Biotite code that builds the C-alpha atoms (Angstrom):
import biotite.structure as struc

atoms = struc.array([
    struc.Atom([-8.737, -15.391, 1.414], chain_id="A", res_id=1, res_name="UNK", atom_name="CA", element="C"),
    struc.Atom([-8.434, -12.162, -0.519], chain_id="A", res_id=2, res_name="UNK", atom_name="CA", element="C"),
    struc.Atom([-11.100, -9.463, -0.961], chain_id="A", res_id=3, res_name="UNK", atom_name="CA", element="C"),
    struc.Atom([-11.120, -7.376, -4.138], chain_id="A", res_id=4, res_name="UNK", atom_name="CA", element="C"),
    struc.Atom([-13.193, -4.285, -4.955], chain_id="A", res_id=5, res_name="UNK", atom_name="CA", element="C"),
    struc.Atom([-13.280, -3.296, -8.611], chain_id="A", res_id=6, res_name="UNK", atom_name="CA", element="C"),
    struc.Atom([-15.195, -1.834, -11.547], chain_id="A", res_id=7, res_name="UNK", atom_name="CA", element="C"),
    struc.Atom([-15.849, -3.043, -15.079], chain_id="A", res_id=8, res_name="UNK", atom_name="CA", element="C"),
    struc.Atom([-12.323, -2.227, -16.288], chain_id="A", res_id=9, res_name="UNK", atom_name="CA", element="C"),
    struc.Atom([-10.943, -5.071, -14.134], chain_id="A", res_id=10, res_name="UNK", atom_name="CA", element="C"),
    struc.Atom([-10.688, -8.630, -15.560], chain_id="A", res_id=11, res_name="UNK", atom_name="CA", element="C"),
    struc.Atom([-12.498, -9.917, -12.459], chain_id="A", res_id=12, res_name="UNK", atom_name="CA", element="C"),
    struc.Atom([-15.677, -8.269, -13.796], chain_id="A", res_id=13, res_name="UNK", atom_name="CA", element="C"),
    struc.Atom([-16.068, -10.961, -16.456], chain_id="A", res_id=14, res_name="UNK", atom_name="CA", element="C"),
    struc.Atom([-15.223, -13.713, -13.976], chain_id="A", res_id=15, res_name="UNK", atom_name="CA", element="C"),
    struc.Atom([-17.924, -12.404, -11.633], chain_id="A", res_id=16, res_name="UNK", atom_name="CA", element="C"),
    struc.Atom([-20.462, -12.360, -14.476], chain_id="A", res_id=17, res_name="UNK", atom_name="CA", element="C"),
    struc.Atom([-19.729, -16.019, -15.159], chain_id="A", res_id=18, res_name="UNK", atom_name="CA", element="C"),
    struc.Atom([-19.660, -17.064, -11.484], chain_id="A", res_id=19, res_name="UNK", atom_name="CA", element="C"),
    struc.Atom([-22.845, -15.227, -10.483], chain_id="A", res_id=20, res_name="UNK", atom_name="CA", element="C"),
    struc.Atom([-24.702, -16.696, -13.459], chain_id="A", res_id=21, res_name="UNK", atom_name="CA", element="C"),
    struc.Atom([-24.055, -20.259, -12.252], chain_id="A", res_id=22, res_name="UNK", atom_name="CA", element="C"),
    struc.Atom([-24.233, -19.647, -8.501], chain_id="A", res_id=23, res_name="UNK", atom_name="CA", element="C"),
    struc.Atom([-26.812, -21.539, -6.467], chain_id="A", res_id=24, res_name="UNK", atom_name="CA", element="C"),
    struc.Atom([-28.778, -18.338, -5.734], chain_id="A", res_id=25, res_name="UNK", atom_name="CA", element="C"),
    struc.Atom([-31.503, -17.187, -8.127], chain_id="A", res_id=26, res_name="UNK", atom_name="CA", element="C"),
    struc.Atom([-30.513, -13.538, -7.700], chain_id="A", res_id=27, res_name="UNK", atom_name="CA", element="C"),
    struc.Atom([-27.103, -14.410, -9.121], chain_id="A", res_id=28, res_name="UNK", atom_name="CA", element="C"),
    struc.Atom([-28.607, -14.379, -12.598], chain_id="A", res_id=29, res_name="UNK", atom_name="CA", element="C"),
    struc.Atom([-30.014, -10.885, -11.966], chain_id="A", res_id=30, res_name="UNK", atom_name="CA", element="C"),
    struc.Atom([-26.595, -9.700, -10.873], chain_id="A", res_id=31, res_name="UNK", atom_name="CA", element="C"),
    struc.Atom([-24.980, -11.313, -13.905], chain_id="A", res_id=32, res_name="UNK", atom_name="CA", element="C"),
    struc.Atom([-27.427, -9.452, -16.173], chain_id="A", res_id=33, res_name="UNK", atom_name="CA", element="C"),
    struc.Atom([-26.807, -6.179, -14.325], chain_id="A", res_id=34, res_name="UNK", atom_name="CA", element="C"),
    struc.Atom([-23.047, -6.600, -14.674], chain_id="A", res_id=35, res_name="UNK", atom_name="CA", element="C"),
    struc.Atom([-23.444, -7.344, -18.397], chain_id="A", res_id=36, res_name="UNK", atom_name="CA", element="C"),
    struc.Atom([-25.533, -4.180, -18.855], chain_id="A", res_id=37, res_name="UNK", atom_name="CA", element="C"),
    struc.Atom([-22.818, -2.256, -16.997], chain_id="A", res_id=38, res_name="UNK", atom_name="CA", element="C"),
    struc.Atom([-25.130, 0.567, -15.896], chain_id="A", res_id=39, res_name="UNK", atom_name="CA", element="C"),
    struc.Atom([-22.978, 1.425, -12.904], chain_id="A", res_id=40, res_name="UNK", atom_name="CA", element="C"),
    struc.Atom([-22.121, 4.888, -11.625], chain_id="A", res_id=41, res_name="UNK", atom_name="CA", element="C"),
    struc.Atom([-18.451, 5.866, -11.439], chain_id="A", res_id=42, res_name="UNK", atom_name="CA", element="C"),
    struc.Atom([-18.232, 5.157, -7.693], chain_id="A", res_id=43, res_name="UNK", atom_name="CA", element="C"),
    struc.Atom([-20.223, 1.901, -7.723], chain_id="A", res_id=44, res_name="UNK", atom_name="CA", element="C"),
    struc.Atom([-18.202, -1.301, -7.406], chain_id="A", res_id=45, res_name="UNK", atom_name="CA", element="C"),
    struc.Atom([-18.320, -5.076, -7.336], chain_id="A", res_id=46, res_name="UNK", atom_name="CA", element="C"),
    struc.Atom([-16.642, -6.996, -4.547], chain_id="A", res_id=47, res_name="UNK", atom_name="CA", element="C"),
    struc.Atom([-15.452, -10.588, -4.476], chain_id="A", res_id=48, res_name="UNK", atom_name="CA", element="C"),
    struc.Atom([-13.797, -12.959, -2.064], chain_id="A", res_id=49, res_name="UNK", atom_name="CA", element="C"),
    struc.Atom([-11.176, -15.215, -3.640], chain_id="A", res_id=50, res_name="UNK", atom_name="CA", element="C"),
    struc.Atom([-9.578, -18.364, -2.303], chain_id="A", res_id=51, res_name="UNK", atom_name="CA", element="C"),
    struc.Atom([-7.111, -20.442, -4.337], chain_id="A", res_id=52, res_name="UNK", atom_name="CA", element="C"),
    struc.Atom([-7.861, -18.183, -7.331], chain_id="A", res_id=53, res_name="UNK", atom_name="CA", element="C"),
    struc.Atom([-11.566, -19.112, -7.172], chain_id="A", res_id=54, res_name="UNK", atom_name="CA", element="C"),
    struc.Atom([-14.427, -16.729, -6.423], chain_id="A", res_id=55, res_name="UNK", atom_name="CA", element="C"),
    struc.Atom([-16.151, -17.900, -3.251], chain_id="A", res_id=56, res_name="UNK", atom_name="CA", element="C"),
    struc.Atom([-18.381, -14.892, -2.588], chain_id="A", res_id=57, res_name="UNK", atom_name="CA", element="C"),
    struc.Atom([-19.590, -11.626, -4.049], chain_id="A", res_id=58, res_name="UNK", atom_name="CA", element="C"),
    struc.Atom([-21.571, -8.477, -3.430], chain_id="A", res_id=59, res_name="UNK", atom_name="CA", element="C"),
    struc.Atom([-21.925, -5.000, -4.932], chain_id="A", res_id=60, res_name="UNK", atom_name="CA", element="C"),
    struc.Atom([-21.810, -1.423, -3.689], chain_id="A", res_id=61, res_name="UNK", atom_name="CA", element="C"),
    struc.Atom([-24.505, 0.597, -5.466], chain_id="A", res_id=62, res_name="UNK", atom_name="CA", element="C"),
    struc.Atom([-26.807, 3.600, -5.269], chain_id="A", res_id=63, res_name="UNK", atom_name="CA", element="C"),
    struc.Atom([-30.001, 1.589, -5.905], chain_id="A", res_id=64, res_name="UNK", atom_name="CA", element="C"),
    struc.Atom([-30.651, -2.001, -4.867], chain_id="A", res_id=65, res_name="UNK", atom_name="CA", element="C"),
    struc.Atom([-33.955, -3.882, -5.185], chain_id="A", res_id=66, res_name="UNK", atom_name="CA", element="C"),
    struc.Atom([-36.053, -1.225, -3.396], chain_id="A", res_id=67, res_name="UNK", atom_name="CA", element="C"),
    struc.Atom([-35.997, 1.453, -6.105], chain_id="A", res_id=68, res_name="UNK", atom_name="CA", element="C"),
    struc.Atom([-38.131, 4.032, -4.261], chain_id="A", res_id=69, res_name="UNK", atom_name="CA", element="C"),
    struc.Atom([-35.797, 4.248, -1.290], chain_id="A", res_id=70, res_name="UNK", atom_name="CA", element="C"),
    struc.Atom([-34.372, 7.407, 0.241], chain_id="A", res_id=71, res_name="UNK", atom_name="CA", element="C"),
    struc.Atom([-31.374, 5.420, 1.503], chain_id="A", res_id=72, res_name="UNK", atom_name="CA", element="C"),
    struc.Atom([-28.005, 4.877, -0.180], chain_id="A", res_id=73, res_name="UNK", atom_name="CA", element="C"),
    struc.Atom([-25.381, 3.549, -0.736], chain_id="A", res_id=74, res_name="UNK", atom_name="CA", element="C"),
    struc.Atom([-26.360, -0.098, -0.629], chain_id="A", res_id=75, res_name="UNK", atom_name="CA", element="C"),
    struc.Atom([-24.415, -3.284, -0.192], chain_id="A", res_id=76, res_name="UNK", atom_name="CA", element="C"),
    struc.Atom([-26.380, -5.694, -2.342], chain_id="A", res_id=77, res_name="UNK", atom_name="CA", element="C"),
    struc.Atom([-26.392, -9.164, -3.860], chain_id="A", res_id=78, res_name="UNK", atom_name="CA", element="C"),
    struc.Atom([-24.427, -10.620, -0.942], chain_id="A", res_id=79, res_name="UNK", atom_name="CA", element="C"),
    struc.Atom([-23.664, -14.270, -1.705], chain_id="A", res_id=80, res_name="UNK", atom_name="CA", element="C"),
    struc.Atom([-21.206, -16.826, -0.352], chain_id="A", res_id=81, res_name="UNK", atom_name="CA", element="C"),
    struc.Atom([-20.751, -20.263, -1.889], chain_id="A", res_id=82, res_name="UNK", atom_name="CA", element="C"),
    struc.Atom([-22.193, -22.966, 0.356], chain_id="A", res_id=83, res_name="UNK", atom_name="CA", element="C"),
    struc.Atom([-18.811, -24.642, 0.858], chain_id="A", res_id=84, res_name="UNK", atom_name="CA", element="C"),
    struc.Atom([-17.453, -21.429, 2.403], chain_id="A", res_id=85, res_name="UNK", atom_name="CA", element="C"),
    struc.Atom([-20.287, -20.326, 4.664], chain_id="A", res_id=86, res_name="UNK", atom_name="CA", element="C"),
    struc.Atom([-19.446, -19.928, 8.328], chain_id="A", res_id=87, res_name="UNK", atom_name="CA", element="C"),
    struc.Atom([-16.016, -18.468, 7.527], chain_id="A", res_id=88, res_name="UNK", atom_name="CA", element="C"),
    struc.Atom([-17.176, -14.842, 7.864], chain_id="A", res_id=89, res_name="UNK", atom_name="CA", element="C"),
    struc.Atom([-16.701, -14.246, 4.131], chain_id="A", res_id=90, res_name="UNK", atom_name="CA", element="C"),
    struc.Atom([-19.695, -11.907, 3.830], chain_id="A", res_id=91, res_name="UNK", atom_name="CA", element="C"),
    struc.Atom([-18.555, -9.934, 6.882], chain_id="A", res_id=92, res_name="UNK", atom_name="CA", element="C"),
    struc.Atom([-15.111, -9.427, 5.338], chain_id="A", res_id=93, res_name="UNK", atom_name="CA", element="C"),
    struc.Atom([-16.563, -8.261, 2.016], chain_id="A", res_id=94, res_name="UNK", atom_name="CA", element="C"),
    struc.Atom([-18.980, -5.890, 3.757], chain_id="A", res_id=95, res_name="UNK", atom_name="CA", element="C"),
    struc.Atom([-16.174, -4.481, 5.910], chain_id="A", res_id=96, res_name="UNK", atom_name="CA", element="C"),
    struc.Atom([-14.055, -3.804, 2.823], chain_id="A", res_id=97, res_name="UNK", atom_name="CA", element="C"),
    struc.Atom([-16.983, -2.042, 1.156], chain_id="A", res_id=98, res_name="UNK", atom_name="CA", element="C"),
    struc.Atom([-17.590, -0.068, 4.365], chain_id="A", res_id=99, res_name="UNK", atom_name="CA", element="C"),
    struc.Atom([-14.008, 1.198, 4.265], chain_id="A", res_id=100, res_name="UNK", atom_name="CA", element="C"),
    struc.Atom([-14.405, 2.031, 0.572], chain_id="A", res_id=101, res_name="UNK", atom_name="CA", element="C"),
    struc.Atom([-17.643, 3.919, 1.373], chain_id="A", res_id=102, res_name="UNK", atom_name="CA", element="C"),
    struc.Atom([-15.957, 5.882, 4.132], chain_id="A", res_id=103, res_name="UNK", atom_name="CA", element="C"),
    struc.Atom([-13.163, 6.839, 1.730], chain_id="A", res_id=104, res_name="UNK", atom_name="CA", element="C"),
    struc.Atom([-15.822, 8.259, -0.592], chain_id="A", res_id=105, res_name="UNK", atom_name="CA", element="C"),
    struc.Atom([-17.302, 10.311, 2.250], chain_id="A", res_id=106, res_name="UNK", atom_name="CA", element="C"),
    struc.Atom([-20.364, 8.171, 3.021], chain_id="A", res_id=107, res_name="UNK", atom_name="CA", element="C"),
    struc.Atom([-21.208, 8.067, 6.724], chain_id="A", res_id=108, res_name="UNK", atom_name="CA", element="C"),
    struc.Atom([-23.493, 5.027, 6.454], chain_id="A", res_id=109, res_name="UNK", atom_name="CA", element="C"),
    struc.Atom([-24.002, 1.927, 4.371], chain_id="A", res_id=110, res_name="UNK", atom_name="CA", element="C"),
    struc.Atom([-27.340, 0.167, 3.954], chain_id="A", res_id=111, res_name="UNK", atom_name="CA", element="C"),
    struc.Atom([-28.328, -3.407, 3.365], chain_id="A", res_id=112, res_name="UNK", atom_name="CA", element="C"),
    struc.Atom([-31.702, -5.062, 2.934], chain_id="A", res_id=113, res_name="UNK", atom_name="CA", element="C"),
    struc.Atom([-32.875, -8.594, 3.549], chain_id="A", res_id=114, res_name="UNK", atom_name="CA", element="C"),
    struc.Atom([-35.869, -10.705, 4.308], chain_id="A", res_id=115, res_name="UNK", atom_name="CA", element="C"),
    struc.Atom([-33.827, -12.796, 6.756], chain_id="A", res_id=116, res_name="UNK", atom_name="CA", element="C"),
    struc.Atom([-33.790, -12.503, 10.542], chain_id="A", res_id=117, res_name="UNK", atom_name="CA", element="C"),
    struc.Atom([-30.653, -12.020, 12.647], chain_id="A", res_id=118, res_name="UNK", atom_name="CA", element="C"),
    struc.Atom([-28.241, -11.965, 9.725], chain_id="A", res_id=119, res_name="UNK", atom_name="CA", element="C"),
    struc.Atom([-26.610, -8.542, 9.522], chain_id="A", res_id=120, res_name="UNK", atom_name="CA", element="C"),
    struc.Atom([-27.063, -7.368, 13.108], chain_id="A", res_id=121, res_name="UNK", atom_name="CA", element="C"),
    struc.Atom([-23.948, -9.331, 14.074], chain_id="A", res_id=122, res_name="UNK", atom_name="CA", element="C"),
    struc.Atom([-21.987, -7.204, 11.584], chain_id="A", res_id=123, res_name="UNK", atom_name="CA", element="C"),
    struc.Atom([-23.022, -3.975, 13.322], chain_id="A", res_id=124, res_name="UNK", atom_name="CA", element="C"),
    struc.Atom([-26.172, -3.187, 11.325], chain_id="A", res_id=125, res_name="UNK", atom_name="CA", element="C"),
    struc.Atom([-29.335, -1.806, 12.921], chain_id="A", res_id=126, res_name="UNK", atom_name="CA", element="C"),
    struc.Atom([-32.862, -2.305, 11.566], chain_id="A", res_id=127, res_name="UNK", atom_name="CA", element="C"),
    struc.Atom([-34.312, 1.093, 10.608], chain_id="A", res_id=128, res_name="UNK", atom_name="CA", element="C"),
    struc.Atom([-37.123, 0.531, 8.117], chain_id="A", res_id=129, res_name="UNK", atom_name="CA", element="C"),
    struc.Atom([-39.133, -1.875, 5.977], chain_id="A", res_id=130, res_name="UNK", atom_name="CA", element="C"),
    struc.Atom([-39.473, -1.293, 2.232], chain_id="A", res_id=131, res_name="UNK", atom_name="CA", element="C"),
    struc.Atom([-41.206, -3.028, -0.629], chain_id="A", res_id=132, res_name="UNK", atom_name="CA", element="C"),
    struc.Atom([-38.811, -4.485, -3.199], chain_id="A", res_id=133, res_name="UNK", atom_name="CA", element="C"),
    struc.Atom([-39.281, -4.763, -6.981], chain_id="A", res_id=134, res_name="UNK", atom_name="CA", element="C"),
    struc.Atom([-41.057, -8.119, -6.573], chain_id="A", res_id=135, res_name="UNK", atom_name="CA", element="C"),
    struc.Atom([-43.540, -6.678, -4.063], chain_id="A", res_id=136, res_name="UNK", atom_name="CA", element="C"),
    struc.Atom([-42.081, -8.395, -0.992], chain_id="A", res_id=137, res_name="UNK", atom_name="CA", element="C"),
    struc.Atom([-41.309, -6.527, 2.195], chain_id="A", res_id=138, res_name="UNK", atom_name="CA", element="C"),
    struc.Atom([-37.595, -6.203, 2.969], chain_id="A", res_id=139, res_name="UNK", atom_name="CA", element="C"),
    struc.Atom([-35.970, -5.086, 6.195], chain_id="A", res_id=140, res_name="UNK", atom_name="CA", element="C"),
    struc.Atom([-33.563, -2.177, 5.793], chain_id="A", res_id=141, res_name="UNK", atom_name="CA", element="C"),
    struc.Atom([-30.470, -2.027, 7.976], chain_id="A", res_id=142, res_name="UNK", atom_name="CA", element="C"),
    struc.Atom([-27.850, 0.700, 8.432], chain_id="A", res_id=143, res_name="UNK", atom_name="CA", element="C"),
    struc.Atom([-24.293, 0.691, 9.704], chain_id="A", res_id=144, res_name="UNK", atom_name="CA", element="C"),
    struc.Atom([-22.282, 3.786, 10.558], chain_id="A", res_id=145, res_name="UNK", atom_name="CA", element="C"),
    struc.Atom([-18.842, 3.853, 8.985], chain_id="A", res_id=146, res_name="UNK", atom_name="CA", element="C"),
])
């Protein structure tokens, strides 16, 4: 498995647009639209996991995720792993690569949000807050020191 971090100038950008659009997760379509709009800051990136030249997982590293009125950033968002590859620590590897990228940019922490229980704590994240997302649902906010 290979992890790649990139911006819109990389050919993987288009492949991620196509893959996220057809992924089994509804938020994949939102990510696909966001990638097509290409409203990313210079330091923001997409991240993918590749196996046998196929994308098997993705996430992004961004200033604003789905809780727009947050004081926290940067976010790891849109974390998805194809069902056939779950349990292989794919998301952990992508998050770790983005954590190293964040540290290289001078960020001391990375943040992630979810409505799930006991998902990101095993990757070193600590629950610090609850925020309302764009859809009005309450999301748990987690932080990890880099």
